[in-house]
Steps between C-alpha positions, in 0.01 A plus 500: 500500500702199628562410858861589488434846376215551752715414795793706371286809438324459833839488692628805312178689574543418867864622491415820314217571731726436799770742361255768411337480844838527661584803282168669574541443878862633493401797306221587728717447810771721349243779418369495859859506637588795278187689599596433855843614442387830348259559785766446767745713297249788494441470861868511578552805272198668652608432846847640422357817355265540794797461745697759313212752485437432881867562561484848323197591697635391826812721428269789475347436835219265406296757302557713161355823403307460175723743317813319599404151357615585148820660625599202715411222256583635171861386504457219734211342302720450204768322699229267638354436152848421353594269791170300490456510118143663493336828454390675822249786503357711791156647510314733731210346692273658261669326212716775344849385390773644715817342360614186302814320399378463151622728225228640291686441182449116548149458386448148644612597843287819538306497832147628544488867573178475695371189679129428450249576778402138504857393552553761780179382679596129478833582660320673786259206531739217449756637721864531404535292181339457158640297199397543139624264210495639150643446154768727348512383138609145520629525844308469833540786755425499864416828689480498880374795688524557882431790735789648695403646834668689773549402863138617576364284198421809305544435123803667357511369137420207272800290392471315163745242373498396139640150466557267212479144600736257351337324198422138531732384219785680674445311819545130580271357233743546211800338652260233628361426160839507345623236739174313465492478131798253456350285781155494316668421169688204662179386679288510187731300282591277788131433541470432132768245514349333811161503350630329185683231689203439731258480212731259316530284807115482527427457126779264406347209701170573356629492149669176566186358652298611186762322273478174712131517506482525126696178473288307752302199369218431751509127421870457565603354833816726517324823398550734794651831546813545727575804711770492761406802705236467772345838436160621368586377143604176653151458670348591166700230321400247764140592467540469115664149534213399722239612259689340221502168676128530552453592135706191388275277719192657364618468145587137548171433670308674228688325215419164666130602542497614134641170377256307701221723393601458126505123546154509658356723238663283229357184649152668520515608147616151386205343692265751346620438150490128533158505647345686193554212242454213748140581574381493133722194439324316779162611375584388136620158622178452692300598192696252285436235755117558492513499118684163514260344735204632291668366176465851347522478115727818486746368760782480262442872408484583860822337591672645205400856610579428860843363404604819315384741778643272763833478346509890479414527858765244598754706313407804701533298820829373388631856433379601855695212653800579297487865615477381857775262467733775377478683840222718386686654218223515238632398173499737202195510289522307176363770268361361171186523293205361682158418375285684751177307420687168570632637826161614615331169389763298693445695814117494469466136385561349836205674659255355255256667257223530763723735706705684251389618151770615249365730218694645215464605140863539442738239362865436565537797752879500555687681777868505627542341839558183710216250456535342838494843669197618296313176609576588865354847434165351368506226759490765773234715332268198434541361848428847656188543277372154594554551870303827474211326314501214749495735808221698353285178465465555126499225240614727211802432277822686489526667163836542328500714179799514262500815280759684302569832328792612277765496774352316804343186606247542777367227728220572746402271775136582616320356804171570670615446856529722802682777326763727672428810704647835392725524793657157431513552118791743531709245689389183315852448349703562809693194645336331801163690440199278444123533484450146593478331838771253396824529290809702544433799253797409280317388190394839345837652598670225301261555218581872481882430516485244220279700270727819543811282430330405171448874425133477555241648736245353734193683644173429677153655505261393764215607729410328821227251438528525114799266425838616357674527158874445477668615178837384385642704206814356328700622201409299190758367248473331169597128455 
């Protein structure tokens, strides 16, 4: 349920409750007024009857013989009943009917022939008056009894007036409701119209605010929401514009930090990639220098092997420099058929046969990929393996095995170094995570990225203190 409908229904509920409350209060007040009117009317009629009876008694000297009551009042009682619009009956003090203005052919106006003993005793106890309300079909009837006494306060007879109060719907409530209904009708529909206009005046600026917010560009200098009224919505707009300005400053600052961070990370990765081939190149040059000084007989063979591996590593360095020069937009991989044995040999050749041993029974293992990137993969794996061996104080070789099956070429790099703990093994390929005391933790993350781009897989098995085995699995293709 939308805000517009909730406000509209809420205002209508308030109006309806107010109108109903007014009607209930008015109805209750009218009922009480009608009851008071009937009570006062009964008292007036009763007082008039009492005065008339007292007048007749006073004309007879203030007292009446018991046998003359019926004679004196039989005709006069009918006149009193007709004048006051009620039924008047007279009873002896012991409750026996003396005379009445009712005709016995009218069933509904028949008086009681004998009053009950309890009623007679109540009259004597309560004094001169007793009122009884009863139902006569659908109508309410009031009977009032009072004791008529002579000048010496001796009871003469019991007078009974049967009175029909005016029904409530015949009093003031019906005209009142007839006059109130048009007013209520006007108020209800007027309230609906006012509620609709008020809701529209509240929701329209919010809808406009929503539309302008949807068009806002946080990084634009002119992106702010305008509201001309200085009301609650205006305060909301001002707060929104303030938050938008803070968001703009935060986004600009974050973008700047991200650019600087990207440059730092790129520089670190470039430094890491350059460092891997430079170390074995330096070692190979030092070995060639010693072989020259010692006049080694196989110097031409050594220099030829070194030249081929050095050229491959220099090509890798050139590719890294080219990527860096292109504002860290790494060039697209040049996918072609690559001799995996040649790639692994070129990567391992710089480290010397005493440090790295390459074993394979396969020949011409061909995969699809970028040779320079694959050399970087094995450069990182060999460098990490040698670091683990050196840190453990071992003099063992790093063993590289090249295997193949029907669909894949598999290269394993095994070392007998420190190994990797189980907790670190799960995060070994995460960027910036390293098990060494030096380095940036970018090498294995890059290895995983390059291998997966070549549709391959890389995994590791290790136990702490027992070395590690890294396995690279690449799809094999025919030449």
